[in-house]
Each structure stands twice: as structure tokens, then as C-alpha cells.
N, C-alpha and C positions, 0 to 999 in steps of 0.2 A: 388690231393690237397684236404686237409680237410678244412671244413668250420670252421671259428674261433668262434665257439659257445660261449665259455667262454668269449672271448673279447666282443662279441656283447651284451651278457647279462650284462657284467660289465659296458659297456658304457650306456646301457639302465638304469640300476640300479642307477648309479651315477647321470644321468640326472634327474631321478625322485627325488633324494634326494637333489641335489644341486640347482635345479631351484627355489624352494621356498626361499632358502637363497639368491640367486641372486636377486630375486624380492625385498627382503628387502633392499639389497644394492642399488638397483636402486632408491628407495625412498630416501635413505640416501644421495646418491650422486647427486640427482636432475636429473637423467636420466629418464625424464618423457615426454610422448607424450601428448600434450594438444590438445583437439578437436578444429577444426576450420571448415570453410565451405568447404574445399576440402577433409576432412577426413571422414571416415565412422563412427568411434567410437564417442561416445558422453560423455565420462568421462575420467578423468586423468588416463593414463596407463603407467606402467613402461616399458621401452624399452631396457632393457639390457639382454634379454634372450639369445642372441647369445653367451654371455660369458659362460653360463651354458653348451651349446652344445660344445663349444670349450674345456672347462675344462674336460668334460666327455670323449670326443674323445681322447684328448692328454693323459689323465690319463690311459685310457684303452689300448692305443697303447704302451705307455712306460712300463706298467706293464705286458703286455702279449706278445709283439712282439719283434723280433729282429729289431733294428733300422738300416736300410740300409741308404746309402747316399740319395737315393730318398725320403725315408720316412722322413729323417731329413730335406730335402729341403722343403717338404710340411709343416712340423711343423714350420720351421723358417719363411717361407713366410706367412703361415697362422697366425703366431703370430704377424707379422707386420700389416697384414690386421685387426686383432682384435684390436691392439693398436690404429690404425687409427679410427676404428669404435667406440672405447671407448671414444676417444677425441671428436668425432663428436656427439655421443649420450649424452655426459655430458656437453660439452662446445660449440660445433658447429664449423664447418670449412667450408670454401667457396668451391664451386664446383671445382675450379682450384686446391686448396690444396688437396682436396680429390682425384682428378685424379692423381696428382703428387705422392701421397702416394701409390695409386694402381700400378702405373708404377714402383715405387721402389720395391714394393712387388713382382711384376712380374719378375723383373730383379734378385731378390734374389734367385730364384730357379734354375737359369741357371748354376751356378757353381756346382750344385749337379747333373748335367746330365739330368735335365728336360727341354728338348728343342725339338722343332719341326724342325728336320734337313732336311726333304724332304717331298714332296707331290707326289702323284701318277698321272700319265697321265690317264684321264678318258676314253681314247679310247684304252688303252693297260695296261699291267702290268709294264710298264717302270717306274722306280723311277726317280724323278726329284730332284736333290740336290738343296737345297735352298742357300747354301753358305753363303754369307754376309747377305742374307735376313732372315736367320734362326732366329736370335734374334728378329728382328722387328715383324715377324709373331708370334712368341711365346708370346711376350708381348701383341700384339694386341688381340690374342685369350684369354689370361688370363684376360685382362682388360675388354674385351667385355662381357664375360660370367659373370664376377663379377658384372658388372653394370646391366646386363640383369636380374639376380635374384634379385638384389637390387630394380629394377623398378617394379617388380610384387608383391612386399611385400606390398599389399594394403588391404588384407582381413585377418581375423584371420585364421591362419594355411595354408595360400596359398603358401607362399614361402617355408615353411618347408615341406609341403606335396609334392609340386612339386619336390623339391630336393630329398626327400625320394624316390619317384618313379623313378627319374632319376638315383639315385645311384643303386637301385636294378636292373634297366635295364642295366646300365653300367657293373655291376658285372656279370650279366647273359651273356651279349655279349662277354665280355673278357673271361669268363669261357668257352664258346663255342669255341672261338678262341684257347685257351690254350689246350683244349682236342683234337682239330682237328690237331694241329700243332705237328710235330715230335719233335721240340725243342721250348720251350717257355722261354721267358726272365724272370729273377727274378722280373723285373718291372711289367710285366703283372700279375704275381701271387700276387705281393704286391698290385696292384691296386684293385684286387678282395677283398682281405682281408680288406684293408683300407676303401673301399667303403661300405662294410657291417658293419664295426665297426661304421663308421659315420652315417649310416642309423639307427643303434641301438640307438645312442645318440639322433638323431632327433626324433625317435619314442617315446622315453621317454619324450622329451621336449614337444611334441605335446599334451601330457596329460594336459598341462597347457596353450597351445597356440591355440588349436582348439576352434572354436566358442562355447560358448562365452569365449574369451581369458582372462586370468588373467595376462598375460605378453606378450609383443611383442618381436620379434627377434631384432628389432632395426637395425641400419646400421652395428653394430658389428656382428650380426648374418647373415643378408642377404648377406653382402659382403663376410664373411667367407665361407658360404655355396657355393656361386657362384664360388669363387676362388678355393675352394677344388675340386669341380666337374671338373673344367677346368684343374687343375693339374692332377687329376686322369685319365682324358680322354687322356692326353698326355702320362702318364705312361702306360696305357692299350691299347690304340688304335693308337697312332701316329706311331707305328712301323709296321702297317699293310701294305701289299703289293698290295692292290687293291684300286680302287677308292671308293668302298663302305665303306672301313674302314675309309676313310676321312669324308664321309657323315654321318656315324652313330652318332658321337657326336652331330651333328647339329640336327638330327632327335630326339635324346634323349632329347635335350634341346629346342625342337621346340617351345613350348609356350613362355618361357621368351625371347628367341632370336627373334622370330617373333613379339612379342609385342613391343620389343625395336625398331626393324626395322620400324614397322608401325608408332611408335611414332615419329621417326626421319623424316620419309617421310611426315607424317601428319603436323608436325610443319614447315617443310621446304616449303611445298606447301602452307601453310597458312601464309607464310612470318612471322613466329614467331621464336624467339630464340630457338635453339635446346634444351637447358637446361631448358627452361621454362615449368613447368608442366602443364598438362591439365587433364580433367576428361573424357578422351576418351579411356582409357586403357580397355582391355578386361573385367576386373572385374567391372569397372564402367558401361560399356555398358550392361552387364548382369543384373546388379542391375536396370538400367533404363528400361530394358525389363520386369521387374516385378518379377524377381527371388529374393528370400530371401537371406540373407547373407550366410547361410549354403548351400542353393541350388546352389548359384553361385560358391562357393568353390568346392562343390562336382562335379559340371558340368565340371570345369576345371581339376579336378582330373581325371575324366573319359576320357577327351581328352588326358591328359598326359599318361594314361594307354594305350590308343589306339596307340599313337605314340611310346610308349615303346615297345609294342608288335610288331609294324611295324619294329622297329629297330632290334629286335631279328629275325624277319622273314627275313630281308634283309641279315643277315649272312648265312641263309640257302638256299637262292635262287641263281640261276645262274646270272651272270652280266646282261644279257638282261632282265631277269625277274625282277631283282632289279630296273633297270632303269624304267621299266613300272610301277612298284609300286610307285616309287618316283614321276613319272609324275602324276599319279592318286592322290597321297596324296597332291602334290602341287596345283593341280587344285581345289580339294575339299576345301583345306584350304583357298585359295585366294577367292573363291566364298563365303564361310562361313564368312570370315573376312569382306568382303565388305557388306554382308547382315547384319551382326551384327553392323557394323559401325566403326570398329577400324581403318580402312584405312583412314577414313576422306573424302573419295571421295563423293562429292555432299552434304556434311553436314558441317556446320560451327562448329568449335571446341569450346569447353568450356575451355578457357585458364584462367590461374590465374596469377595475378601479383606477381612479385618477392618481397620478404619481408625478406631478410637476413636469419636468422636461420630457419625461418619457411619454407624456400624454400628447403625442404629436398627431396631427391629422394626416400626415403623409405616411404611406405604407401601413395604414391601419384597417 
């Protein structure tokens, strides 16, 4: 399988050219992020950057790739997510409406064959058919990852860089699976190609989004990136025949998923509404520890790279060795998370009152 070099470069080039234009649109349409006491930035910022990533990705795919049903499913579902994000970034929507829109987008990919139809028994290679639970599990996965990436979009370049690393890792893992398998599915090969094209679009956008950012992803971008990674994980890894193939997407997306889980646990234990934002996310805690904006982002990048390399290593180990590595990773992560303070154990949380449109999940 050849790397889609032309498509990657095209996506990168379009992102470099389109992002400044989208930045002007954001000011014209009023898609602006205003500073307040829960946000890190101190000046008015356009937050429509995700539209540039979306346009770059879709254009590169349509111009260079054969559009398979699964590829079309990603484009259709991703377009719905982008539409939802555009409305939220320009006019604002309630958390319930946003969740409903995410669920609709998750259902949209199922007719295109993008569905988790089985899981594997962790103690054997036996496949467990999900049956009637297939659709709920698929929707839950897509919505969870979409919101996980949305929640970590709190520092310049954080969500984009995290997703970029996740996409490269996903492509590498699926590439290894494809080369080792006697027969690979078109979906797996497509997942590698699409992941690399999307990574190219993100890399071009990061030119304007890394600290100091000139434009934010906004909900348009953070939700689109999370949704796309979740769909590509289904395309590339959901057909694996081992327990490790089920765990790998979780390892790849370790930072956003764990940060979301810790946020839910922290708010529940603190008797606070689950959707009520706080200032105890990983990036907030790193800043409180004295790291600069850039240092905090690079620190999280480093952890993402370590998790990505671990995911690649998992594909090369025996099942027993993989379980030991997972146990070691889990132990280290839990100890570090508690040490940093993101679990909220033994520390009162910094909660923020609800205030309508300002109660946004992005950059919180």
C-alpha cells in the first residue's frame, strides 16, 4: 500500500491557504471567543478554525481518492458535526441540543457500514457478537470521543496536536495490522489513507493555531476531529480479532479520554453537575504547577507520543506481554493523575457557574 503523499501535501497546502480566509469569516460572522475568568487567552479570538481543517480534508479526499461507502459515511457524518459546530460557534446551542446533534451524526455513519458489530473476549480470541447492542455501542463510542477531544481544547494547539499524534499512531498501528494480515479489508487501508490526509490538514492548520494562536478550532473543529478519529478507529481497528485490538484506540486517545473520565468522576464526587465546567483539567493543573502555556502543551504532546508509541508496541507484543504493559501504563497514569490533581481526590474543585452561551465545553 502506497502512502498518499500527494493527498497529504494537498490537504496541508489547502489548510495553509484557507485558514487565514476562515479567520476573516469568523470576525464577519461573529464566531469570536471572548476572554473570561475561566479561559486562558486574554483577547478576542476567532474560533472557526475547524472549518478550515474540514474543508482542507474533504477537498483533498474528493480530489485524490476513490470515495468508498465508508469514506462517504465519514464525510456525511463529519459534515453534520461541522454544521452543529458552526451553529454553536456563531449562535450558541444548549448542551442538550449539542448532545442530540452528536447522536444524530453518530447514527449517520451506520448505514455506510461503520459499526462496531462485535468485541473480543479478553481471555481468548473468541469473538462476541453485539447483536442489538451494536448500534448503541457505536453511538456511545463516537459521542464519547467527540466530547473527549472537545473537552481538552483548552490551550493553543492542544486539541489539534493531540489529534495529529493520535492519527499518526492510528495509521501506524493499522499499517502494521495490514502488513501482517494475509487479507486486509478495504476499510483498513482506507483508514490509513484518511488518517494521514486529515493529519496533513491539521499540520497546516497548526501553523496558525500553535501558541500564540491566531485562530481557535472552536467546537466546529474539536468536535470534527474527535468524531473523525473515532470513525477511523472503527474503520481500521474494530475488525481486529484480539482483545488488544479493542484496547489500542483507547490507548491512542488516552489523554482526552482519561481527562474526560476524571472530569466526570471529579464532578460527581464533588456533588456538582456533570456538565458544569471546572478549572481542574490536565492543562489547568499544569499551568497552576508553574508551566508556561507553551510548556504545558508540549508536556501533553510528550505524553501523547509516549502513549502512541505504547499503542504501536502493543501490536508487536504477545498477549501476556501486552497485558503487563497495559497494567504498568494504567498504574503510572493513575499515580501521575492523582499527583497532578486532575482526579480531584483530596482537593476542592474550582467550579464555575453556568451562564448560558458562555457555558461552552471547548477551551474550558
